[in-house]
C-alpha positions in Angstrom: -135.9 -115.5 55.3 -139.4 -114.8 54.0 -139.2 -113.8 50.4 -143.0 -113.8 49.8 -144.4 -110.9 48.0 -147.2 -109.4 50.0 -150.3 -108.2 48.0 -151.2 -104.6 48.5 -154.3 -102.7 47.2 -154.2 -98.8 46.8 -157.4 -96.6 47.1 -157.1 -93.1 46.4 -159.3 -90.4 47.1 -158.3 -88.5 44.0 -160.9 -85.7 44.5 -159.2 -84.9 47.8 -155.7 -85.4 46.9 -156.2 -83.5 43.4 -157.7 -80.5 44.9 -155.1 -80.2 47.8 -152.3 -80.4 45.2 -154.1 -78.0 42.9 -154.0 -75.2 45.5 -150.3 -75.8 46.0 -149.8 -75.4 42.2 -148.8 -79.1 42.0 -150.2 -82.5 40.6 -149.4 -86.1 40.7 -148.4 -86.3 37.3 -145.8 -83.7 37.5 -144.7 -85.0 40.8 -144.3 -88.5 39.2 -146.2 -90.1 42.0 -147.5 -93.1 40.0 -143.9 -94.3 38.8 -142.6 -93.7 42.5 -145.6 -95.7 44.2 -144.6 -98.7 42.2 -140.9 -98.3 42.9 -141.8 -98.0 46.7 -143.9 -101.0 46.9 -141.5 -103.1 44.8 -138.5 -102.0 47.4 -140.7 -103.2 50.2 -141.6 -106.5 48.8 -145.3 -105.4 48.0 -147.0 -106.4 44.9 -149.8 -104.0 43.7 -152.8 -106.0 42.9 -155.1 -103.1 42.2 -154.8 -99.3 42.3 -158.0 -97.4 42.3 -158.5 -93.3 41.7 -162.0 -92.1 42.9 -162.9 -88.7 41.6 -165.4 -86.2 40.0 -163.8 -86.3 36.7 -166.2 -83.6 35.6 -163.8 -81.0 37.2 -163.1 -78.6 34.4 -159.4 -79.3 33.9 -159.7 -83.0 34.4 -162.7 -83.2 31.8 -160.9 -80.9 29.3 -157.7 -83.0 29.4 -159.5 -86.4 29.4 -157.6 -87.1 32.6 -159.5 -90.1 33.6 -158.2 -91.8 30.1 -154.8 -90.7 31.2 -154.9 -92.5 34.6 -156.2 -95.4 32.9 -153.3 -95.6 30.6 -151.0 -95.8 33.7 -152.9 -99.0 34.7 -154.7 -97.0 37.3 -158.6 -98.1 37.7 -160.7 -95.1 37.9 -164.2 -94.5 39.3 -166.2 -91.4 38.5 -167.9 -90.4 41.9 -170.5 -87.7 41.2 -174.0 -87.4 41.2 -175.6 -84.0 40.3 -172.5 -82.2 41.8 -172.4 -84.4 45.0 -169.0 -86.1 45.3 -169.1 -89.4 47.2 -165.5 -90.7 46.8 -165.1 -91.4 50.5 -168.3 -93.5 50.7 -167.3 -95.3 47.6 -163.8 -96.2 48.8 -165.2 -97.5 52.0 -167.5 -99.9 50.1 -165.1 -101.2 47.7 -162.4 -101.6 50.2 -164.8 -103.6 52.6 -166.0 -105.7 50.0 -162.3 -106.6 48.9 -161.5 -107.3 52.5 -164.3 -109.6 52.9 -164.2 -111.2 49.5 -160.3 -111.5 48.8 -158.2 -113.3 51.1 -155.2 -112.5 49.2 -154.9 -108.8 49.9 -152.4 -108.3 52.7 -152.2 -104.5 53.2 -154.6 -102.0 52.3 -153.4 -98.5 51.5 -155.7 -95.5 51.8 -154.7 -92.2 50.3 -156.7 -89.4 51.8 -156.8 -86.5 54.0 -160.2 -87.1 55.2 -160.9 -87.6 58.8 -164.2 -89.6 57.6 -161.8 -92.6 56.6 -161.3 -93.4 60.5 -164.2 -95.9 60.6 -162.7 -97.8 57.5 -159.3 -97.8 59.0 -160.5 -99.3 62.2 -162.8 -102.0 60.5 -159.5 -103.1 58.4 -157.5 -103.6 61.4 -160.3 -105.4 63.5 -160.2 -107.8 60.5 -156.5 -108.7 61.1 -155.3 -106.9 57.6 -152.7 -104.2 57.6 -153.9 -100.7 56.8 -151.7 -97.9 55.9 -152.7 -94.1 55.6 -151.0 -92.1 52.9 -151.5 -88.3 53.3 -150.8 -85.1 51.3 -149.5 -82.1 52.9 -150.3 -80.6 56.3 -154.2 -80.3 55.5 -155.3 -83.3 57.5 -156.4 -84.1 61.1 -153.5 -85.3 62.7 -155.8 -87.5 65.3 -156.2 -89.5 62.0 -152.7 -90.7 61.9 -153.2 -92.7 65.2 -155.7 -95.2 63.6 -153.8 -97.0 60.8 -150.8 -99.5 61.5 -148.6 -97.2 59.4 -148.7 -93.6 58.4 -146.7 -92.1 55.3 -147.0 -89.1 53.6 -146.7 -88.1 49.8 -143.2 -86.7 50.6 -142.1 -90.2 51.7 -143.1 -91.5 48.2 -141.5 -88.6 46.3 -138.0 -89.2 47.9 -137.9 -92.5 45.8 -135.9 -92.6 42.7 -138.2 -94.3 40.3 -137.4 -97.4 38.3 -138.8 -96.0 34.9 -138.8 -92.6 33.2 -141.5 -90.3 34.3 -144.3 -90.1 32.0 -144.5 -86.5 32.3 -141.0 -86.2 30.7 -142.1 -88.3 27.8 -144.9 -86.0 27.3 -142.4 -83.0 27.1 -140.3 -85.1 24.6 -143.4 -85.5 22.3 -144.3 -81.9 22.7 -140.7 -80.9 21.7 -141.1 -83.0 18.7 -144.4 -81.8 17.8 -143.1 -78.2 17.9 -140.0 -78.8 15.8 -141.9 -80.8 12.9 -144.6 -78.2 12.8 -142.1 -75.3 12.6 -139.7 -77.2 10.1 -142.7 -78.2 7.7 -143.9 -74.4 8.0 -140.1 -73.1 7.2 -139.8 -75.5 4.3 -143.1 -74.5 2.6 -142.4 -70.7 3.2 -138.9 -70.9 1.7 -139.7 -73.0 -1.1 -143.2 -71.8 -2.1 -143.2 -68.3 -0.9 -146.4 -69.2 1.3 -147.3 -67.3 4.3 -145.5 -68.6 7.5 -148.0 -70.0 10.0 -146.9 -68.8 13.5 -147.5 -71.1 16.5 -149.3 -68.8 18.7 -148.9 -69.8 22.3 -152.4 -69.8 23.6 -153.7 -71.3 20.5 -151.3 -74.2 20.4 -152.1 -74.9 24.0 -155.7 -75.0 23.6 -155.4 -77.4 20.8 -152.8 -79.6 22.5 -154.9 -80.3 25.5 -156.9 -83.0 23.7 -153.9 -84.3 21.7 -151.7 -84.8 24.7 -154.4 -85.4 27.6 -152.5 -82.9 29.8 -153.9 -80.1 31.8 -153.6 -76.6 30.6 -151.4 -75.6 33.3 -149.1 -78.6 32.9 -148.7 -77.8 29.2 -147.4 -74.4 30.0 -145.0 -76.0 32.5 -143.6 -78.2 29.6 -143.1 -75.1 27.4 -141.4 -73.1 30.3 -139.0 -76.2 30.7 -138.2 -76.2 27.0 -137.7 -72.4 27.1 -135.5 -72.7 30.2 -133.2 -75.3 28.4 -133.2 -73.0 25.2 -135.0 -75.6 23.0 -137.5 -72.8 22.3 -137.8 -69.2 22.0 -140.3 -66.8 22.0 -141.3 -63.8 19.8 -143.9 -61.6 18.9 -145.9 -61.0 15.5 -148.5 -58.7 14.1 -151.8 -60.2 12.7 -154.7 -57.9 11.9 -152.9 -55.2 14.0 -152.7 -57.0 17.0 -149.7 -58.5 18.7 -149.3 -62.3 19.4 -146.7 -64.3 21.1 -145.4 -67.4 19.2 -143.2 -70.3 19.9 -140.2 -71.3 17.6 -137.6 -74.0 18.3 -134.2 -72.4 18.8 -132.5 -74.6 16.3 -134.4 -72.8 13.5 -133.8 -69.2 14.9 -131.2 -68.4 12.2 -133.1 -69.7 9.4 -136.2 -67.8 10.3 -134.3 -64.4 10.5 -132.4 -65.2 7.3 -135.7 -65.7 5.4 -137.3 -62.6 7.0 -139.9 -64.6 8.8 -138.7 -62.8 11.9 -136.3 -60.0 12.9 -134.1 -60.1 16.0 -136.2 -57.2 17.1 -139.2 -59.6 17.3 -137.7 -61.8 19.7 -138.8 -61.8 23.4 -135.5 -61.5 25.7 -137.4 -62.8 28.7 -140.6 -64.4 28.6 -142.9 -64.6 31.6 -144.4 -68.1 31.6 -144.9 -68.1 35.4 -147.6 -65.6 35.0 -149.4 -67.8 32.3 -148.9 -70.8 34.8 -150.2 -69.1 37.6 -153.3 -67.5 35.6 -154.3 -71.0 34.3 -154.1 -72.6 38.0 -156.1 -69.8 39.2 -158.9 -70.5 36.6 -159.1 -73.9 37.7 -158.7 -73.5 41.3 
């Protein structure tokens, strides 16, 4: 039995994938792709020797959330592929993959993640050089003739079926957000009760705007996280008035009784059903 690990290099046309998923109101972080691709490779006896994401990281949502840094924390190499608005991710992938193929004898398999039909010459060249090449596509927005070129064709859904070996990063971010909200609310409650200071409400849009840089998560993903916390009854939403205008605010559910008992909010202030989906869709539309 051959127990040798086969080395694989993964090249992601992140610009192509990111925009395809953005239009579907999804992203690779929420889907847990990076955790699952590692598990998928491990189960197939593949050792990832490099994984690179190519993208114009000046896209507004990626730039605001410092997404390139977040990917690097995943262990993903990133290449910024934009010159005066022209994206050249496909060209850079071709150059890098061919360089690696000719220079590195230790790469047994090349995985190209893209829906771009312009990848056909690269796939053919890798095959001609007796290396295995796998195409990983996203959704249905690709030329099906492209699938006849590689040795193997897999889809994003094939990867997403995998149960990851580790907890998803996005879940850890959600835990951090919950902890952040609870600590902030508790500190304000204590100050208000003890020193009669004015309670500092956690206005939702202001909170998300400031949290983008702190957590390095896109705006729509922060709203998704708050929606999850709301659906789990970890937080609730209420309204308060400031300078004759109404604002929506976040409060940890564990502090609801204390806030009401200390006249910080009333039962009538609580929003019985909060429409997070509208905020999420509006955020996606802005970046699409």
